[in-house]
N, C-alpha and C positions, 0 to 999 in steps of 0.2 A: 629622596625616599620614591619620587616617581619613577628612577633609572630600576632601580630595585624593582617597583610592581610592575614596571613593563616588561624586565625580565623574566620575571617569574610569571605574568600569565605567556610570555611568549613560550617560555618553556613546557608548561604545560600544554598549550597548544600543537605546541611543535611535537611533543612525545604523543598526545593523542594522535595527531598525523599520521607518524610514523609507524605506531600499532596498528593502524588499518582498524581502528575501533568500529564497533556495533553494539549496538542494544540489542543485550540475550533475550529480549521478550519481544524483539521485532520479528517481523514476518522471516527475514534472512536469516537470522539464528549463525550469523556468521560460517558458512558454510561454502563460501567459494573457497575453491582450491587453489586460485593462484592468489598473489600479494603484490603490491606495487613495487618497483626498484626504490628501494628507500634513500638509497644512497645519493642518485639522479635527485629525486624529489625532495632532500634535506637539503642538497645543497644549493637548487633552484630557488627555495623560500628562501634561505641565507642571502644569497646575492639579493633575491627580491627586494629585502629588508635593508639594504644598504649596507651592510655590514663590511668594513674595509679597514686599513692598519693605516697608521698614522703615518704622513711623508717622514724622511728625514730629517726636512727641518721641524718639524710640527715635536716628533721625538725628541730632537738636538734641545730645544726650547724648554720641553716637559722636565726632561732630566736633568738640564742645568740650573731650572727652577728650584727642582727638589733638593740637588744638591748645595744649593744655598741656604733650603730651610733647614737639611737633616744634618750640613758638614761632615759629608759624607762622599766619597767617588762610587756611585750607583752605574751598575749594567744591568742590562736587561738578560731573562732570561727565555722568553717567548714573546716578548712584546707585550705582553700583559702583565706578568712579575717581573720584578726587578730587586736585587740585591747589592748591599753593599758590605757583603761579609758577614755583616754582625747581626743586621735587621733585614726582614722582606717586606716589600712593595706590592701594591696593584694601583691599576688604574685600568679604566674604560678606554678603546679607543675609536668609539662610532656613535649612531645615535646622539649627538650633541652632547657629550658624555664633558666632565671639567677640565679634562688634560691637565689632572694634577693627581700627583702619587700617593696614597694614602699608607700609612705602616700599617701591616697584617700584624694585630694585634697576638703577643703571644709566640709568633715563627720560630722557628729554630734555622735561622740562616744557614749551620753548619750540615744540618739535614736535608733543607729543605729541597723537593724537587717537583717538576711542573711533572703532571699526568696527562699524558698523551694522550689524544680523543681524534677519533678517525674525523679526518678533515682539517683543513686550518679554519674553517668559519665557524668551529661549533661557539654558539651564545653562550656557553658556561665553561669556564676558566676554574679545572680544578687542579688542586697541589697540597701535597701531605709531606709532613718532616714524622720525626721519631715519635712525635706524640699524637700528633692530628691531623684531621683532612679538613681542607677550605676550598669553600665554593666561593668563586668570586673574589677570594681575597676574605671571608667572610668565617670564622671555625662552624664545621658541621656539627651539632650537638651529637654528644655521647659516644663519636664515633674515632677509632684509635688509628694513628698512623700507623702502627707496628702489621705488617704483613697487608694492608691496605692492600686490594685490586677491583676492578669494575669485573661484572660478568655480562657480557654484551651478545645480543643475538648474532646471529651470521652476515647482519645487515651492518655491521658497528654501532645496533643501538644500545646504549646501556639499560639494562632491565633492572639488575639487582648488582650489589657491592656486599664486599665480605673483608672483614680484619681477621686480627689474631684470634677474637674474642665471638662473631657471631654474625649472622648475615642479614642484611635489610636491603629494603625493596625502595627506590629510588620516588617513586610515583607512582599509586595503584587507583586508578580508575576504573576498578571495580569496585573500589570500596569510597568512593563518592569524593574521588580526587583528595587521597588523603596522601600525606607527605609533601615536603618541599627541598629547595635547593638546600636549606640550610638543614631540613630535620628529617632525614631519614626513616624510612618505616623499618624497626626491627622485629623482623621473625620469632613467633615466639619458639624457642628449645632447639634452633636450626644448629645444625654442625657445621662450619666452615670448613673444616677436611673434608666432607665426604657430600656437602649438597652441591646439587646442579638442578637444572632445569631444563625442559624436552625441549630439544628442535625437532620441530616435524612441518608436514606439510603447510599446514595455515602459522606457521611460527608468529604470524605478526597481530592475530587477533587476538585481544584481550582476553574472550571467553576457551579459550584453548591457553589459558597461562597456568599450567601446572609446572610445581619442582619438587623436590624430595631430598632429604637426606637418609642414612641409613637406617634411621629409626620412624621419623614423622614424613609426612607428604602436607604440600600447600597449593590450596588455589589463588593466585595473587600471595598477597602478603598473611591472607588467612592459611590457618592451622585446619587442615580437615580432620573433625575428630574422629579418631578409634581406626585411622589407615594404617596401613603400613609401610613406611618407608622403604625397606628391603625389598619388597616383591613389586611395589607401586610403577605402573607404568602409564604413558597414554596412548589412546584407542584413537579415535581423531574426533577434533575439534573440541564439546564442551565434555567430551565421555574420556574416564579413564578408571584403571580398575587396581587392584590390590589381589592378594593372594584369595582374600576372601569375599571381596564385594569389586562392586560396579558402582561410579560416582558420575554426578552431571551437574555441573557449576561447583562441584563441590561438595556436593551433597550426595548423600548413599540413596542409590536407587532400589527401592525392594523389592525382592523376586529376581534379580537380572543374575545371572551367572557369569562369574569373570572368566572361566576356563572358557566360554564358546561366545562370548560377547563381541562383533563386531559391526563396522557401519555395514548400513545395509540402501544404496543409494536407487535401488531398483525399487522399493516398496514405498520412499518415501523421501526430501533431500534433509530430513531430521529424525529420520528413522536409523534405530540399531537391532541387530537381532542376536540371540541366545538359540540354543539347543531348543526351550520351550517354546517362545513367542518374540512377536516383534513389538520393539519399544518406542515410541512417536516423544523424541526428545525435543519439548517447543519449551513452553512455560515452565513443565515441569516435565519428568521421562516416567513415561506409566504405557502399560501395557496399552497396544491399541486395536481398539475394539471392531 
């Protein structure tokens, strides 16, 4: 239990660090145009944590013990997931893990495959079969293995995932840290066939995390009420628009013109302007006095 609690806390901390978290109500308002090199920082963080694979001797000893216990010849898939052709097994290989393979309950060995993540030092090991998706050997609730894939940002950080029927957010720091290793957040009414999130200049800021499909739009995992997904687009940082309205942190900005809205750093760091007025978007987004 301590092992899984630590892993969950580490994943949350790593995800927040990777997203360059900014409080939307701080004076900075996530306006920095540059973001850190996540691939480098994540690798350094993983290395500093002591994550390392078993030695060959340790591997042989663990597999031999499992073969004696389960009565089958077992082979490694990636050093974390194992199979004997009929069952799938999982074991950690760092941070004082018990060096014992455990059965992945309900996994179909015939269709099981490891989901490759960027870097060999990923703390969370995902796999899937024809029916389910697994996180560190445990089934993720409500997620189908059929057509499952992660949707990652250009730095390789997985933000969303989708299966044949739904779209999910892995961890929503905008919603008070909702989501977990084994319980993704399903996006209301999202269409996996047309869903996409915006790659933008400040793509690692949680305050700029907008996504849409051909009908709806989302801020983090929250459905934006009344937004038109077909015309929805990201403007800059915390501001987005569709054909009818402008949105700040996923909320409608009264009086703003979507056809002419643009970022206006010449007025202030958190300012936007349209053909009629300048808006200061800090705690709220309103016409600047």
